[in-house]
GULUM-996801 format. One record per residue: residue in one letter; x, y, z of N, C-alpha, C, CB in turn. Coordinates in steps of 0.1 Angstrom, whole numbers, padded with zeros to 4 digits, always signed. Glycine has a CB too. Layout:
<atoms>
aXYZXYZXYZXYZ/...
</atoms>
This chain:
<atoms>
m+1199+0371-1035+1198+0359-1043+1184+0352-1040+1210+0349-1038/i+1178+0348-1051+1165+0342-1050+1165+0328-1043+1158+0341-1063/t+1156+0326-1034+1156+0313-1026+1149+0302-1034+1149+0315-1013/l+1152+0290-1031+1146+0278-1038+1131+0278-1036+1152+0265-1032/k+1126+0283-1025+1112+0283-1022+1105+0293-1032+1109+0287-1008/k+1112+0304-1034+1106+0314-1043+1106+0309-1058+1114+0328-1042/k+1116+0302-1061+1116+0296-1075+1104+0287-1076+1129+0288-1077/q+1101+0279-1066+1090+0270-1066+1077+0277-1067+1090+0261-1053/e+1076+0288-1059+1064+0296-1059+1061+0302-1073+1065+0308-1049/i+1072+0307-1080+1070+0313-1093+1065+0303-1103+1084+0318-1098/i+1071+0291-1103+1067+0281-1113+1053+0276-1110+1077+0269-1113/l+1049+0273-1097+1036+0268-1094+1025+0279-1096+1036+0264-1079/l+1028+0291-1094+1018+0302-1097+1016+0303-1112+1023+0315-1091/h+1026+0300-1120+1025+0300-1134+1017+0288-1139+1039+0300-1141/v+1021+0276-1134+1015+0263-1139+1001+0261-1133+1024+0252-1135/r+1000+0263-1120+0988+0259-1113+0977+0270-1114+0990+0256-1099/e+0981+0282-1112+0971+0293-1112+0970+0301-1125+0975+0303-1101/g+0980+0300-1134+0979+0306-1147+0981+0322-1146+0966+0303-1153/y+0988+0326-1135+0989+0341-1133+0999+0347-1143+0994+0344-1119/s+0998+0360-1146+1007+0367-1155+1020+0369-1148+1001+0380-1160/q+1030+0372-1156+1044+0374-1150+1043+0386-1141+1054+0376-1161/r+1036+0396-1144+1035+0409-1136+1029+0405-1123+1026+0419-1143/k+1018+0397-1122+1011+0394-1110+1020+0385-1101+0998+0387-1113/i+1027+0376-1108+1036+0367-1100+1047+0375-1094+1042+0356-1109/a+1053+0384-1101+1064+0393-1096+1059+0400-1084+1069+0402-1107/s+1046+0405-1084+1041+0413-1073+1038+0404-1061+1028+0420-1078/l+1033+0392-1063+1030+0383-1052+1043+0378-1045+1022+0371-1057/v+1053+0374-1053+1065+0368-1048+1075+0378-1043+1071+0359-1059/g+1074+0390-1049+1084+0401-1045+1097+0401-1052+1086+0400-1030/v+1097+0397-1065+1109+0398-1073+1106+0405-1086+1115+0383-1076/n+1116+0408-1094+1113+0416-1106+1108+0407-1117+1126+0423-1111/r+1102+0412-1127+1096+0405-1138+1106+0397-1146+1088+0414-1147/e+1118+0402-1147+1129+0396-1155+1132+0382-1149+1141+0404-1156/t+1133+0382-1135+1136+0370-1128+1124+0360-1130+1138+0372-1113/v+1112+0365-1129+1100+0356-1131+1101+0350-1145+1087+0364-1129/g+1103+0358-1155+1103+0354-1169+1114+0344-1171+1105+0365-1178/k+1126+0345-1165+1137+0336-1166+1133+0322-1162+1149+0341-1158/y+1127+0321-1150+1124+0307-1145+1112+0301-1152+1120+0308-1130/i+1102+0309-1157+1091+0304-1165+1096+0299-1178+1080+0315-1167/r+1105+0306-1185+1111+0302-1198+1119+0289-1196+1120+0313-1204/e+1126+0288-1185+1134+0276-1182+1125+0264-1181+1143+0278-1170/y+1114+0266-1173+1104+0255-1171+1098+0251-1184+1093+0260-1161/e+1093+0261-1192+1086+0258-1205+1096+0251-1214+1081+0270-1211/t+1108+0255-1215+1118+0249-1224+1120+0234-1220+1131+0256-1224/r+1122+0232-1207+1125+0218-1203+1112+0209-1204+1129+0218-1188/k+1100+0215-1202+1088+0208-1203+1086+0203-1218+1076+0217-1198/n+1088+0213-1227+1086+0209-1241+1095+0198-1246+1087+0222-1250/k+1108+0199-1241+1118+0189-1245+1114+0176-1239+1131+0193-1240/l+1109+0175-1226+1106+0163-1220+1093+0157-1227+1102+0165-1205/l+1083+0165-1230+1071+0160-1236+1074+0155-1251+1060+0170-1236/s+1083+0161-1257+1087+0156-1271+1093+0142-1270+1096+0166-1277/e+1099+0139-1259+1106+0126-1258+1096+0116-1252+1118+0127-1249/d+1087+0120-1243+1077+0111-1237+1065+0119-1234+1083+0105-1223/k+1054+0116-1241+1041+0124-1240+1035+0121-1226+1032+0120-1251/n+1038+0110-1220+1032+0107-1207+1040+0110-1195+1029+0092-1207/a+1051+0118-1198+1060+0122-1187+1053+0130-1176+1072+0129-1193/d+1058+0129-1164+1052+0137-1153+1060+0150-1152+1054+0129-1139/t+1053+0161-1156+1060+0174-1156+1063+0179-1142+1051+0184-1163/g+1057+0173-1132+1060+0176-1118+1075+0174-1115+1052+0168-1108/e+1081+0165-1122+1096+0162-1121+1104+0175-1125+1100+0150-1129/l+1099+0182-1135+1106+0194-1139+1106+0205-1129+1099+0199-1152/i+1095+0207-1122+1094+0217-1112+1104+0214-1101+1080+0218-1105/q+1105+0201-1097+1115+0197-1087+1129+0199-1091+1112+0182-1083/e+1132+0196-1104+1145+0197-1109+1150+0211-1109+1146+0191-1123/i+1141+0220-1112+1144+0235-1113+1146+0241-1099+1134+0242-1121/v+1137+0238-1090+1137+0245-1077+1147+0239-1067+1123+0245-1071/e+1151+0226-1069+1160+0220-1059+1174+0224-1061+1158+0205-1059/a+1182+0224-1050+1196+0227-1052+1203+0215-1058+1202+0229-1038/p+1214+0217-1066+1220+0206-1072+1224+0195-1063+1232+0210-1080/r+1222+0182-1067+1226+0171-1058+1237+0163-1065+1214+0162-1055/y+1247+0160-1058+1258+0152-1064+1258+0138-1058+1272+0159-1061/k+1254+0129-1067+1252+0115-1063+1264+0106-1067+1239+0110-1069/k+1267+0097-1059+1277+0087-1063+1272+0077-1073+1282+0080-1050/r+1280+0071-1081+1276+0062-1090+1270+0049-1083+1288+0058-1100/d+1260+0043-1090+1254+0031-1084+1247+0034-1071+1264+0020-1083/s+1244+0046-1068+1237+0049-1055+1223+0044-1056+1237+0064-1052/k+1218+0039-1044+1205+0033-1044+1194+0044-1044+1203+0024-1032/k+1184+0042-1051+1173+0052-1051+1165+0052-1038+1163+0048-1063/r+1163+0064-1033+1156+0065-1020+1141+0059-1021+1156+0079-1015/k+1137+0051-1012+1124+0045-1012+1115+0052-1002+1125+0030-1009/l+1102+0052-1005+1092+0057-0996+1091+0048-0984+1078+0058-1003/s+1093+0054-0972+1092+0046-0960+1077+0045-0956+1100+0052-0948/k+1074+0036-0947+1060+0034-0942+1056+0046-0934+1059+0021-0933/e+1066+0052-0928+1062+0064-0919+1058+0076-0928+1075+0068-0911/i+1065+0078-0940+1062+0089-0949+1048+0086-0955+1073+0090-0960/l+1046+0074-0959+1033+0070-0965+1022+0073-0955+1033+0056-0970/h+1024+0070-0943+1014+0072-0932+1011+0087-0930+1019+0066-0919/r+1022+0095-0930+1020+0109-0929+1013+0115-0940+1034+0116-0927/i+1016+0111-0953+1009+0116-0964+0994+0112-0963+1015+0110-0977/q+0991+0100-0959+0977+0095-0958+0970+0104-0947+0977+0080-0954/m+0977+0107-0937+0971+0115-0926+0967+0129-0932+0980+0117-0914/h+0976+0135-0940+0973+0148-0946+0961+0147-0955+0985+0153-0954/l+0959+0137-0963+0948+0135-0972+0935+0133-0964+0950+0123-0981/e+0936+0126-0953+0924+0124-0944+0920+0137-0938+0927+0113-0933/e+0930+0145-0934+0926+0159-0929+0919+0167-0939+0939+0166-0924/n+0924+0166-0952+0917+0173-0963+0903+0169-0964+0925+0171-0976/v+0900+0156-0963+0886+0151-0964+0878+0157-0953+0886+0135-0963/q+0883+0157-0941+0876+0163-0930+0873+0178-0932+0883+0161-0917/k+0883+0185-0937+0881+0199-0940+0870+0202-0951+0894+0206-0944/k+0870+0193-0961+0859+0194-0971+0846+0192-0965+0861+0183-0982/q+0844+0182-0956+0832+0180-0949+0827+0191-0941+0832+0167-0941/q+0837+0199-0935+0834+0210-0926+0833+0223-0934+0844+0211-0915/g+0834+0222-0947+0833+0234-0956+0845+0243-0955+0821+0242-0951/l+0857+0238-0951+0869+0246-0950+0878+0243-0962+0877+0242-0937/r+0873+0245-0974+0880+0242-0986+0893+0250-0988+0871+0244-0998/k+0893+0263-0983+0905+0271-0984+0916+0266-0976+0901+0285-0981/q+0913+0257-0966+0924+0252-0957+0929+0239-0962+0919+0251-0943/i+0924+0234-0973+0928+0221-0978+0943+0222-0983+0919+0216-0990/k+0951+0212-0980+0965+0212-0983+0967+0207-0997+0974+0205-0973/k+0974+0214-1006+0978+0209-1019+0991+0201-1018+0980+0221-1029/a+0995+0195-1029+1007+0186-1028+1019+0194-1024+1009+0180-1042/v+1021+0206-1028+1032+0214-1024+1032+0217-1009+1033+0227-1032/d+1020+0219-1003+1019+0221-0989+1023+0209-0981+1004+0226-0985/i+1018+0197-0986+1021+0185-0979+1036+0182-0980+1013+0173-0985/h+1042+0185-0991+1057+0183-0993+1064+0192-0983+1061+0186-1007/e+1060+0205-0982+1067+0214-0972+1065+0209-0958+1061+0228-0974/s+1053+0204-0955+1051+0199-0941+1060+0187-0938+1036+0195-0940/l+1061+0178-0948+1070+0166-0945+1085+0170-0943+1069+0156-0957/e+1089+0180-0951+1103+0185-0950+1105+0192-0936+1106+0195-0961/s+1095+0199-0932+1096+0206-0919+1096+0196-0907+1084+0215-0917/e+1091+0184-0910+1091+0173-0900+1104+0165-0900+1079+0164-0902/g+1113+0168-0910+1126+0162-0910+1127+0151-0920+1129+0156-0897/f+1117+0149-0929+1117+0138-0939+1125+0144-0951+1103+0133-0942/t+1133+0135-0958+1139+0139-0970+1132+0132-0982+1155+0135-0970/i+1125+0140-0989+1117+0134-1000+1114+0145-1011+1103+0128-0995/s+1114+0142-1023+1112+0152-1034+1097+0155-1036+1118+0147-1047/y+1095+0167-1041+1081+0171-1044+1075+0162-1054+1081+0186-1049/s+1082+0158-1064+1076+0149-1074+1072+0135-1069+1086+0147-1086/t+1080+0130-1059+1076+0118-1053+1063+0119-1045+1088+0112-1044/v+1062+0130-1037+1050+0133-1030+1038+0134-1039+1052+0146-1021/l+1040+0141-1050+1029+0143-1060+1024+0130-1066+1034+0152-1071/r+1034+0121-1070+1030+0108-1075+1023+0099-1065+1043+0101-1081/t+1028+0100-1053+1022+0092-1042+1007+0096-1039+1030+0093-1029/i+1005+0109-1039+0992+0114-1037+0982+0110-1048+0992+0130-1035/r+0987+0112-1060+0979+0108-1072+0975+0093-1071+0986+0111-1085/a+0985+0085-1068+0983+0070-1067+0973+0067-1056+0996+0063-1064/m+0974+0073-1044+0965+0071-1033+0950+0075-1037+0969+0078-1021/e+0949+0087-1044+0936+0092-1048+0930+0083-1058+0937+0106-1053/k+0938+0078-1068+0933+0069-1078+0928+0056-1072+0944+0066-1089/t+0936+0050-1063+0932+0038-1056+0919+0039-1049+0943+0033-1047/k+0917+0051-1042+0905+0053-1035+0893+0054-1044+0906+0066-1027/k+0895+0061-1056+0884+0062-1066+0880+0048-1072+0888+0072-1077/e+0890+0040-1074+0888+0027-1080+0881+0018-1071+0901+0021-1085/a+0883+0020-1058+0876+0011-1048+0862+0016-1044+0885+0011-1035/f+0858+0027-1049+0845+0033-1046+0834+0027-1055+0845+0048-1047/i+0824+0021-1050+0813+0016-1058+0800+0024-1054+0811+0001-1056/k+0794+0031-1063+0782+0039-1060+0770+0030-1058+0780+0049-1071/g+0763+0032-1047+0751+0024-1045+0739+0031-1050+0750+0021-1030/a+0728+0023-1052+0715+0028-1057+0706+0027-1045+0710+0021-1069/y+0699+0038-1042+0690+0038-1030+0676+0045-1034+0696+0046-1018/a+0666+0041-1027+0653+0047-1029+0651+0058-1019+0642+0036-1028/p+0642+0068-1021+0640+0078-1012+0635+0073-0998+0629+0088-1017/g+0640+0078-0987+0636+0073-0974+0641+0059-0970+0622+0073-0973/e+0650+0054-0978+0654+0040-0975+0666+0039-0965+0659+0033-0988/v+0677+0047-0968+0689+0046-0959+0693+0059-0955+0700+0038-0967/c+0697+0060-0942+0703+0072-0937+0716+0069-0929+0693+0080-0928/e+0727+0076-0931+0739+0073-0924+0741+0083-0912+0751+0074-0933/f+0746+0078-0901+0749+0087-0889+0764+0086-0886+0740+0083-0877/d+0769+0097-0882+0783+0097-0878+0786+0109-0869+0793+0097-0890/w+0796+0107-0860+0800+0119-0852+0812+0126-0859+0805+0114-0837/g+0813+0139-0857+0824+0147-0862+0827+0157-0852+0821+0153-0876/e+0837+0165-0855+0842+0176-0846+0842+0189-0853+0855+0172-0839/v+0838+0199-0848+0838+0212-0854+0843+0223-0844+0824+0217-0860/k+0852+0232-0848+0858+0242-0839+0852+0255-0842+0873+0242-0840/l+0846+0261-0832+0839+0274-0834+0844+0285-0824+0824+0273-0832/m+0843+0297-0828+0847+0308-0819+0834+0312-0812+0853+0320-0826/i+0834+0310-0798+0822+0314-0790+0826+0323-0779+0815+0301-0784/n+0821+0335-0780+0825+0346-0770+0840+0348-0770+0820+0342-0756/g+0845+0348-0783+0860+0351-0784+0869+0340-0780+0863+0363-0776/r+0863+0328-0778+0872+0317-0774+0869+0305-0783+0869+0313-0759/k+0880+0299-0788+0878+0287-0797+0874+0275-0789+0891+0284-0805/q+0863+0268-0793+0858+0257-0786+0855+0246-0795+0845+0261-0778/a+0859+0233-0791+0856+0221-0800+0843+0215-0796+0868+0211-0798/l+0834+0214-0805+0821+0208-0803+0819+0195-0811+0810+0218-0806/q+0811+0186-0805+0808+0173-0812+0796+0175-0821+0806+0162-0802/m+0797+0170-0833+0787+0172-0843+0780+0159-0847+0792+0180-0856/a+0768+0157-0844+0760+0145-0848+0754+0148-0862+0749+0142-0837/t+0759+0140-0872+0755+0143-0885+0747+0131-0891+0768+0145-0894/f+0736+0135-0898+0727+0125-0905+0728+0129-0920+0712+0126-0900/t+0730+0118-0928+0731+0120-0943+0722+0110-0950+0745+0119-0947/s+0713+0115-0958+0704+0106-0966+0712+0100-0978+0692+0114-0971/a+0712+0087-0979+0720+0080-0990+0714+0084-1004+0719+0065-0988/y+0701+0087-1004+0695+0089-1017+0698+0103-1022+0680+0087-1017/s+0695+0113-1014+0696+0127-1019+0708+0135-1014+0684+0135-1014/n+0716+0128-1004+0727+0135-0998+0723+0146-0989+0737+0139-1008/f+0710+0147-0986+0705+0157-0976+0711+0155-0963+0689+0156-0975/r+0715+0166-0956+0722+0165-0943+0716+0174-0933+0737+0168-0945/m+0717+0168-0921+0712+0176-0909+0722+0173-0898+0698+0172-0905/a+0726+0183-0890+0736+0182-0880+0732+0189-0867+0749+0187-0884/y+0736+0183-0855+0733+0189-0842+0746+0189-0834+0722+0181-0835/l+0747+0200-0827+0760+0202-0819+0758+0198-0804+0765+0216-0821/f+0768+0191-0799+0768+0188-0785+0782+0190-0779+0763+0173-0783/t+0782+0191-0766+0795+0193-0760+0803+0179-0758+0794+0199-0746/k+0795+0168-0758+0802+0155-0756+0795+0145-0765+0801+0151-0741/q+0802+0133-0767+0796+0122-0775+0790+0111-0765+0806+0116-0784/k+0781+0115-0757+0775+0106-0747+0763+0099-0753+0772+0114-0734/t+0759+0088-0746+0747+0081-0751+0735+0090-0751+0744+0069-0742/e+0733+0098-0741+0722+0107-0741+0721+0117-0753+0722+0115-0728/c+0733+0121-0756+0734+0131-0768+0731+0123-0781+0749+0137-0769/f+0736+0111-0782+0733+0102-0793+0718+0100-0795+0740+0089-0792/q+0711+0097-0784+0697+0095-0784+0689+0108-0787+0692+0089-0771/e+0694+0119-0781+0687+0132-0783+0688+0136-0798+0692+0143-0774/a+0700+0134-0804+0702+0138-0818+0692+0130-0827+0717+0135-0822/h+0690+0117-0825+0681+0109-0833+0667+0114-0831+0682+0094-0829/s+0663+0117-0818+0650+0122-0815+0647+0135-0823+0648+0124-0800/l+0656+0144-0822+0655+0157-0829+0654+0156-0844+0667+0166-0825/f+0662+0147-0849+0663+0145-0864+0650+0139-0869+0674+0136-0868/f+0645+0129-0863+0632+0123-0867+0620+0132-0866+0630+0110-0860/k+0621+0141-0856+0610+0151-0854+0611+0161-0864+0612+0157-0840/d+0623+0166-0868+0625+0176-0878+0621+0172-0892+0639+0181-0878/i+0624+0159-0895+0620+0155-0909+0606+0149-0910+0631+0144-0913/g+0600+0147-0898+0586+0142-0898+0585+0128-0901+0578+0150-0907/g+0594+0119-0898+0594+0105-0900+0607+0098-0897+0590+0103-0915/v+0608+0086-0902+0620+0078-0899+0624+0071-0912+0618+0068-0888/f+0637+0068-0913+0642+0060-0924+0640+0045-0922+0657+0063-0927/h+0639+0037-0933+0638+0023-0931+0650+0017-0925+0635+0016-0945/t+0662+0022-0928+0675+0017-0923+0684+0028-0919+0682+0008-0934/m+0690+0027-0907+0700+0036-0902+0714+0029-0903+0697+0041-0888/v+0724+0036-0908+0737+0030-0910+0747+0037-0901+0742+0030-0925/y+0755+0029-0893+0764+0035-0884+0779+0030-0887+0761+0031-0869/d+0788+0039-0886+0802+0036-0889+0808+0028-0877+0811+0049-0892/
</atoms>
């Protein structure tokens, strides 16, 4: 019997990646007839939903198909997002931002990964709710962003970060002093074992020496 997780995989590989039924069957480990069955079911429900509401969230369909049937009592209260769940989702999104900055784009969690992580932590929440919440958070962040205008050599931002590297076969966490030009987004980074005052000063000394000058303004978080 096919598991709910495999149903989800089939539909997401079809919707998100656009893979053929043959490739999906090979990746998931089921026959093509089963893959075709769930894709047809998804497409049929999607077309019906969109014919009734063009702005409908098709993510609801995926959840409806892959979840086990739920028997609800009449007048049951709709489950609300708790502050704890919102906090956990926000933490996952912040981790994604850090991974982008470190160039680890393949490790960025998609909505389905965040949903699975929440369920593994014991939270009861649907995939569609997680998806809508993520979209709302990302939209709010974009709306709050105001792009500034800078002149060359005017402003440079400094911040500490952490990077994990394999050194002599052992994973080691190093502190990364990062400089970013506000005008060109040019970046320079230096690695240290600690975030000490001496390291802070040495990083600035090295940076100004390497670029052959100084910025008019340094910005610190």
